LODREN-523219 format. One record per atom (N, C-alpha, C): residue number from 1; residue in three letters; atom name; y, z, x. Coordinates in pm, whole numbers. Atoms other than C-alpha are relative to their C-alpha. Example, Ala and Ser with C-alpha at 12.3 -4.5 7.8 and 13.67 -1.06 7.14 Angstrom:
REM LODREN-523219
+-----+-----+----+--------+--------+--------+
!   k !   r !  a !  north !     up !   east !
+-----+-----+----+--------+--------+--------+
!   1 ! ALA !  N !   -119 !      0 !     89 !
!   1 ! ALA ! CA !   -450 !    780 !   1230 !
!   1 ! ALA !  C !    120 !      0 !     90 !
!   2 ! SER !  N !   -119 !     -6 !    -82 !
!   2 ! SER ! CA !   -106 !    714 !   1367 !
!   2 ! SER !  C !    109 !     73 !    -77 !
+-----+-----+----+--------+--------+--------+
//
This chain:
REM LODREN-523219
+-----+-----+----+--------+--------+--------+
!   k !   r !  a !  north !     up !   east !
+-----+-----+----+--------+--------+--------+
!   1 ! MET !  N !      7 !    -70 !   -127 !
!   1 ! MET ! CA !  12650 !  -8226 !  25491 !
!   1 ! MET !  C !     22 !    -98 !    111 !
!   2 ! SER !  N !    -35 !     93 !   -106 !
!   2 ! SER ! CA !  12795 !  -8389 !  25796 !
!   2 ! SER !  C !    -45 !     61 !    133 !
!   3 ! TYR !  N !     41 !    -40 !   -135 !
!   3 ! TYR ! CA !  12652 !  -8372 !  26146 !
!   3 ! TYR !  C !     83 !    -69 !    107 !
!   4 ! ASP !  N !    -73 !     65 !   -112 !
!   4 ! ASP ! CA !  12845 !  -8429 !  26465 !
!   4 ! ASP !  C !   -102 !    -56 !     96 !
!   5 ! THR !  N !     92 !     60 !    -95 !
!   5 ! THR ! CA !  12657 !  -8672 !  26681 !
!   5 ! THR !  C !     74 !    -29 !    129 !
!   6 ! HIS !  N !    -55 !     21 !   -129 !
!   6 ! HIS ! CA !  12723 !  -8698 !  27047 !
!   6 ! HIS !  C !    -95 !    -95 !     79 !
!   7 ! THR !  N !     83 !     92 !    -79 !
!   7 ! THR ! CA !  12603 !  -8979 !  27268 !
!   7 ! THR !  C !      0 !     50 !    144 !
!   8 ! VAL !  N !     17 !    -40 !   -140 !
!   8 ! VAL ! CA !  12473 !  -8906 !  27617 !
!   8 ! VAL !  C !     23 !   -125 !     85 !
!   9 ! PRO !  N !    -22 !    120 !    -83 !
!   9 ! PRO ! CA !  12612 !  -9148 !  27877 !
!   9 ! PRO !  C !   -118 !    -23 !     95 !
!  10 ! LEU !  N !    111 !     33 !    -88 !
!  10 ! LEU ! CA !  12339 !  -9324 !  28074 !
!  10 ! LEU !  C !     52 !    -77 !    119 !
!  11 ! LYS !  N !    -38 !     72 !   -121 !
!  11 ! LYS ! CA !  12366 !  -9448 !  28429 !
!  11 ! LYS !  C !    -69 !   -138 !      0 !
!  12 ! THR !  N !     61 !    131 !    -13 !
!  12 ! THR ! CA !  12311 !  -9817 !  28463 !
!  12 ! THR !  C !    -16 !    -31 !    144 !
!  13 ! ARG !  N !     31 !     26 !   -138 !
!  13 ! ARG ! CA !  12138 !  -9912 !  28784 !
!  13 ! ARG !  C !     -2 !   -150 !     27 !
!  14 ! LYS !  N !      3 !    137 !    -43 !
!  14 ! LYS ! CA !  12175 ! -10237 !  28969 !
!  14 ! LYS !  C !   -131 !    -14 !     83 !
!  15 ! LYS !  N !    122 !     27 !    -74 !
!  15 ! LYS ! CA !  11875 ! -10401 !  29137 !
!  15 ! LYS !  C !     14 !     40 !    147 !
!  16 ! SER !  N !    -19 !    -29 !   -147 !
!  16 ! SER ! CA !  12029 ! -10343 !  29482 !
!  16 ! SER !  C !    -13 !    148 !     26 !
!  17 ! GLU !  N !     10 !   -142 !    -20 !
!  17 ! GLU ! CA !  12023 !  -9967 !  29423 !
!  17 ! GLU !  C !   -142 !     51 !      5 !
!  18 ! GLU !  N !    137 !    -45 !      2 !
!  18 ! GLU ! CA !  11649 !  -9953 !  29377 !
!  18 ! GLU !  C !    -66 !    -30 !    133 !
!  19 ! SER !  N !     67 !     22 !   -120 !
!  19 ! SER ! CA !  11437 !  -9905 !  29680 !
!  19 ! SER !  C !   -149 !     -8 !    -33 !
!  20 ! CYS !  N !    144 !     18 !     25 !
!  20 ! CYS ! CA !  11076 ! -10020 !  29693 !
!  20 ! CYS !  C !    -79 !     97 !     85 !
!  21 ! ASN !  N !     79 !    -98 !    -72 !
!  21 ! ASN ! CA !  10863 !  -9721 !  29788 !
!  21 ! ASN !  C !   -142 !    -12 !    -49 !
!  22 ! THR !  N !    139 !     18 !     43 !
!  22 ! THR ! CA !  10495 !  -9810 !  29779 !
!  22 ! THR !  C !    -84 !    119 !     32 !
!  23 ! GLU !  N !     77 !   -118 !    -34 !
!  23 ! GLU ! CA !  10391 !  -9469 !  29900 !
!  23 ! GLU !  C !    -18 !     95 !   -116 !
!  24 ! ASN !  N !     16 !    -87 !    115 !
!  24 ! ASN ! CA !  10429 !  -9308 !  29560 !
!  24 ! ASN !  C !   -120 !    -38 !    -81 !
!  25 ! SER !  N !    120 !     24 !     79 !
!  25 ! SER ! CA !  10167 !  -9303 !  29289 !
!  25 ! SER !  C !      5 !   -132 !    -76 !
!  26 ! CYS !  N !    -12 !    130 !     64 !
!  26 ! CYS ! CA !  10303 !  -9618 !  29125 !
!  26 ! CYS !  C !     25 !   -102 !    112 !
!  27 ! SER !  N !      2 !     84 !   -119 !
!  27 ! SER ! CA !  10239 !  -9899 !  29368 !
!  27 ! SER !  C !     90 !   -123 !     -6 !
!  28 ! SER !  N !    -85 !    122 !      5 !
!  28 ! SER ! CA !  10475 ! -10169 !  29246 !
!  28 ! SER !  C !    151 !     41 !    -13 !
!  29 ! CYS !  N !   -143 !    -24 !      7 !
!  29 ! CYS ! CA !  10850 ! -10189 !  29275 !
!  29 ! CYS !  C !     55 !    -24 !   -136 !
!  30 ! GLY !  N !    -72 !     22 !    124 !
!  30 ! GLY ! CA !  11062 ! -10147 !  28967 !
!  30 ! GLY !  C !    -76 !     27 !   -123 !
!  31 ! SER !  N !     79 !    -17 !    120 !
!  31 ! SER ! CA !  10775 ! -10084 !  28730 !
!  31 ! SER !  C !      9 !    145 !    -50 !
!  32 ! GLY !  N !     -8 !   -138 !     40 !
!  32 ! GLY ! CA !  10798 !  -9705 !  28734 !
!  32 ! GLY !  C !   -131 !     46 !    -56 !
!  33 ! CYS !  N !    121 !    -55 !     58 !
!  33 ! CYS ! CA !  10535 !  -9474 !  28595 !
!  33 ! CYS !  C !     31 !     20 !   -149 !
!  34 ! SER !  N !    -28 !    -13 !    145 !
!  34 ! SER ! CA !  10561 !  -9536 !  28220 !
!  34 ! SER !  C !   -111 !     69 !    -73 !
!  35 ! GLY !  N !    110 !    -66 !     67 !
!  35 ! GLY ! CA !  10221 !  -9397 !  28133 !
!  35 ! GLY !  C !   -128 !    -19 !     78 !
!  36 ! GLY !  N !    125 !      7 !    -75 !
!  36 ! GLY ! CA !   9873 !  -9339 !  28263 !
!  36 ! GLY !  C !    -98 !    -99 !    -62 !
!  37 ! LEU !  N !    101 !     79 !     61 !
!  37 ! LEU ! CA !   9671 !  -9521 !  28005 !
!  37 ! LEU !  C !     49 !   -141 !    -40 !
!  38 ! VAL !  N !    -54 !    129 !     44 !
!  38 ! VAL ! CA !   9890 !  -9797 !  27856 !
!  38 ! VAL !  C !    143 !    -11 !     53 !
!  39 ! GLU !  N !   -133 !     23 !    -53 !
!  39 ! GLU ! CA !  10190 !  -9937 !  28035 !
!  39 ! GLU !  C !     79 !    -84 !    -98 !
!  40 ! ALA !  N !    -85 !     79 !     91 !
!  40 ! ALA ! CA !  10487 ! -10080 !  27848 !
!  40 ! ALA !  C !     -7 !   -144 !     40 !
!  41 ! GLY !  N !      5 !    143 !    -27 !
!  41 ! GLY ! CA !  10461 ! -10457 !  27820 !
!  41 ! GLY !  C !   -132 !    -52 !     37 !
!  42 ! SER !  N !    131 !     46 !    -37 !
!  42 ! SER ! CA !  10091 ! -10480 !  27881 !
!  42 ! SER !  C !    -53 !    -97 !   -104 !
!  43 ! GLU !  N !     65 !     91 !     91 !
!  43 ! GLU ! CA !   9888 ! -10759 !  27729 !
!  43 ! GLU !  C !   -111 !     72 !    -79 !
!  44 ! LYS !  N !    100 !    -66 !     84 !
!  44 ! LYS ! CA !   9636 ! -10684 !  27455 !
!  44 ! LYS !  C !   -130 !     21 !     73 !
!  45 ! ASP !  N !    129 !    -17 !    -68 !
!  45 ! ASP ! CA !   9331 ! -10745 !  27671 !
!  45 ! ASP !  C !      4 !    106 !    109 !
!  46 ! VAL !  N !    -18 !   -107 !    -99 !
!  46 ! VAL ! CA !   9467 ! -10512 !  27942 !
!  46 ! VAL !  C !     -7 !    134 !    -72 !
!  47 ! VAL !  N !      0 !   -127 !     76 !
!  47 ! VAL ! CA !   9525 ! -10238 !  27683 !
!  47 ! VAL !  C !   -143 !     33 !    -48 !
!  48 ! TYR !  N !    137 !    -20 !     46 !
!  48 ! TYR ! CA !   9178 ! -10287 !  27533 !
!  48 ! TYR !  C !    -94 !     42 !    117 !
!  49 ! ARG !  N !     80 !    -33 !   -117 !
!  49 ! ARG ! CA !   9021 ! -10275 !  27881 !
!  49 ! ARG !  C !     24 !    144 !     41 !
!  50 ! ASN !  N !    -34 !   -136 !    -43 !
!  50 ! ASN ! CA !   9207 !  -9955 !  27969 !
!  50 ! ASN !  C !    -53 !    103 !   -100 !
!  51 ! VAL !  N !     50 !    -94 !     97 !
!  51 ! VAL ! CA !   9111 !  -9786 !  27643 !
!  51 ! VAL !  C !   -151 !      9 !      7 !
!  52 ! LEU !  N !    144 !      3 !    -12 !
!  52 ! LEU ! CA !   8747 !  -9892 !  27686 !
!  52 ! LEU !  C !    -43 !     82 !    124 !
!  53 ! ILE !  N !     34 !    -73 !   -121 !
!  53 ! ILE ! CA !   8737 !  -9759 !  28044 !
!  53 ! ILE !  C !     20 !    150 !    -21 !
!  54 ! PHE !  N !    -28 !   -140 !     27 !
!  54 ! PHE ! CA !   8898 !  -9432 !  27934 !
!  54 ! PHE !  C !   -108 !     60 !    -90 !
!  55 ! THR !  N !    101 !    -53 !     92 !
!  55 ! THR ! CA !   8645 !  -9392 !  27649 !
!  55 ! THR !  C !   -134 !     14 !     70 !
!  56 ! LEU !  N !    127 !     -7 !    -72 !
!  56 ! LEU ! CA !   8348 !  -9469 !  27875 !
!  56 ! LEU !  C !     -1 !    118 !    100 !
!  57 ! VAL !  N !     -8 !   -113 !    -96 !
!  57 ! VAL ! CA !   8466 !  -9219 !  28138 !
!  57 ! VAL !  C !     -8 !    135 !    -78 !
!  58 ! ALA !  N !      7 !   -122 !     81 !
!  58 ! ALA ! CA !   8516 !  -8954 !  27867 !
!  58 ! ALA !  C !   -142 !     25 !    -46 !
!  59 ! LEU !  N !    136 !    -12 !     46 !
!  59 ! LEU ! CA !   8166 !  -9024 !  27734 !
!  59 ! LEU !  C !    -91 !     45 !    113 !
!  60 ! VAL !  N !     81 !    -47 !   -118 !
!  60 ! VAL ! CA !   8014 !  -8984 !  28081 !
!  60 ! VAL !  C !     25 !    147 !     30 !
!  61 ! PHE !  N !    -26 !   -141 !    -27 !
!  61 ! PHE ! CA !   8196 !  -8656 !  28134 !
!  61 ! PHE !  C !    -69 !     94 !   -102 !
!  62 ! VAL !  N !     62 !    -86 !    104 !
!  62 ! VAL ! CA !   8073 !  -8516 !  27801 !
!  62 ! VAL !  C !   -149 !      4 !     18 !
!  63 ! THR !  N !    146 !      6 !    -18 !
!  63 ! THR ! CA !   7715 !  -8632 !  27866 !
!  63 ! THR !  C !    -43 !     81 !    122 !
!  64 ! VAL !  N !     38 !    -75 !   -122 !
!  64 ! VAL ! CA !   7705 !  -8489 !  28219 !
!  64 ! VAL !  C !     21 !    150 !    -22 !
!  65 ! THR !  N !    -27 !   -140 !     32 !
!  65 ! THR ! CA !   7861 !  -8160 !  28101 !
!  65 ! THR !  C !   -109 !     58 !    -87 !
!  66 ! TYR !  N !    108 !    -47 !     90 !
!  66 ! TYR ! CA !   7604 !  -8127 !  27820 !
!  66 ! TYR !  C !   -128 !     14 !     77 !
!  67 ! SER !  N !    124 !    -11 !    -75 !
!  67 ! SER ! CA !   7321 !  -8200 !  28058 !
!  67 ! SER !  C !     -3 !    115 !     96 !
!  68 ! ILE !  N !    -11 !   -116 !    -90 !
!  68 ! ILE ! CA !   7438 !  -7942 !  28308 !
!  68 ! ILE !  C !    -14 !    130 !    -79 !
!  69 ! MET !  N !     11 !   -119 !     82 !
!  69 ! MET ! CA !   7472 !  -7686 !  28028 !
!  69 ! MET !  C !   -148 !     26 !    -37 !
!  70 ! GLN !  N !    137 !    -13 !     36 !
!  70 ! GLN ! CA !   7118 !  -7756 !  27914 !
!  70 ! GLN !  C !    -91 !     42 !    117 !
!  71 ! LEU !  N !     70 !    -35 !   -121 !
!  71 ! LEU ! CA !   6986 !  -7737 !  28268 !
!  71 ! LEU !  C !     17 !    149 !     39 !
!  72 ! LEU !  N !    -29 !   -138 !    -29 !
!  72 ! LEU ! CA !   7155 !  -7403 !  28328 !
!  72 ! LEU !  C !    -65 !     94 !   -103 !
!  73 ! ARG !  N !     61 !    -82 !    106 !
!  73 ! ARG ! CA !   7030 !  -7272 !  27995 !
!  73 ! ARG !  C !   -150 !      9 !     22 !
!  74 ! THR !  N !    142 !      2 !    -24 !
!  74 ! THR ! CA !   6674 !  -7374 !  28087 !
!  74 ! THR !  C !    -33 !     91 !    121 !
!  75 ! ILE !  N !     23 !    -83 !   -115 !
!  75 ! ILE ! CA !   6699 !  -7207 !  28429 !
!  75 ! ILE !  C !     16 !    146 !    -33 !
!  76 ! ALA !  N !    -25 !   -142 !     36 !
!  76 ! ALA ! CA !   6841 !  -6887 !  28279 !
!  76 ! ALA !  C !    -95 !     54 !   -102 !
!  77 ! GLY !  N !    101 !    -46 !    102 !
!  77 ! GLY ! CA !   6573 !  -6878 !  28009 !
!  77 ! GLY !  C !     62 !     34 !   -131 !
!  78 ! VAL !  N !    -72 !    -25 !    126 !
!  78 ! VAL ! CA !   6828 !  -6864 !  27723 !
!  78 ! VAL !  C !    -34 !   -110 !   -101 !
!  79 ! LYS !  N !     33 !    103 !    102 !
!  79 ! LYS ! CA !   6727 !  -7033 !  27399 !
!  79 ! LYS !  C !    116 !    -38 !    -85 !
+-----+-----+----+--------+--------+--------+
//
């Protein structure tokens, strides 16, 4: 079985075509927004720190949500 493959032409940009806009969500020029948690080319310690911070924030959200649920359950008198 044979498949026809087609390549998609990509535009190659020169450095002079890029404008540095620090008003967007990504604050550095040329880096782009490659991801929220782990950026391409990050060092190991940076990746570990980002994953640890993400995990701790998620743990805090879960704990606070559970506490609020228990408080509301107590106030409503539901067992």
